[in-house]
Structures are given as structure tokens and as C-alpha cells.
C-alpha positions, 0 to 999 in steps of 0.5 A: 692629168690634163696637160695644158700649155699656152703662150711662153710655156710652149716656146720653152718646150722643144718641139710639139708632137704635131710640129708647127708653132702653136701658141696653145696646146693640150694633152689629155689621157684616156683612162679606163679602169686606172689604165692609160689607153691613149693620149689626146693631143691638140694645138692651135698650130694650124689656126689663124692668128685671130682665132688664137688667145687665152679665152679660145685656149680655155674653151678648147681645153674644156671641149677637149675634156668633154670629148675625152670624157665621152670617149671614156664612158663609151669605152666603159660601156663597150667593155661592159658589152664584151664582158656580157657577150663573153658571159652569154657565149659561155652560157650558150656553150654550157647549154649545148654541152648539157644537151650533148652529155644527155644525148651521149648518155642516151646513145650509150644507154641503147635508146633508139634513134627516133627517140634520141632525136626526140629527146635531143629536140626537146633538150634543144627546145629547153636550152633555147628557151632558157637562153632566150630568157637570159639573153632578152635584155641584151639585144640582137648581138647576143641572140645569135650566140646559141645559133653560133655555138650550134653551128659550130657543133653541127660542123662536126662528124660525130653522131651527136653532130649529124643528129643535131644538124638534122634536128636543127634542120627539122626545127627550122622548117617546122617554124619552131627553130632555135633561130626563130626563138633567139631572134 
């Protein structure tokens, strides 16, 4: 809850977090999902005498409550965005792993290199379309997650990584690329 002190109540306390001699102070917790993340403290120690008083105290407490409420809403939205991005990153990883599993199965089955890359391109096209559809509502930060997963995979030295890099490069140069679709 809100801890608000003014006048003689402050004099009975020994010191304040910011020092000085306030006549009015307020402390409000910032709570997210039942957990206190921090406390906002404000007092009037640096204010001139004419700007102090019970009416100013009440107004200041109301304003502090408004600011803490807004901060809580923003924190909740940010938490939701982070959760959504984590889910989309996992989805992008899953799509790429499925393309990799199909590639490895085809390679193990002796599929010729040209067909192997052709099928990988088709699987990447499909993955890109699926990902773009799901991420469309989430904005630009989400759009790049599949590209990031592909970039991480292409940094490897496996046959899949090399073929993936070649296929992605050919898709980008032919203007059908993953980047163009995900943006």
C-alpha cells in the first residue's frame, strides 16, 4: 500500500531516505503480478515553504499514484511482449529444426545435391510463410526472429549449414528471400 506522511508524523521518524527536512513524504510500491519490484519515494525537502502544505501533499500523493499505476501498466505490457517474443523465437527455432530434420532425412536417403537444395528452399519458403503469418500481429521485432535463427544455423560448418547459407543467399538475390517475407 501507499505510505504517506505529513507534518508531525515525519518529525517522529528518524531520517528520510533522501535526507533534508521534509514536511511531506510518500512511498509507493511498484508491484507486478504480486511481486514488489521497487518502491517510489518522494518528499518535499527541496521545495520552498510556499509550495508545501496539506493540499499540495494530497495532490502530490495522487500524482505519484498515477505515475506508479502507469509504470505498472507499462511493465505488464513489456512482460507480455517479452513472453510473446520468447514464444515466437521458439516457433522460429522449431520451424528451422523441422526443415533441418527433413534435409537430413533426404541427405541420408541419398537425394542428389540439387534436389536436396531445391527441397530445402521449398521448406524454407513454407517455414517463412508460416512464421510470417503467425508473427504478422507482433510487429517488426518479431519479424526478424526467424532470420536470426537462420543466421545462427548458417554459422555452422555442417553440410546443412552450408546448403542453408547457399539457399538463403539465392533466395535473397532472387527477391524471394526470407528477409523480404519476414519484414
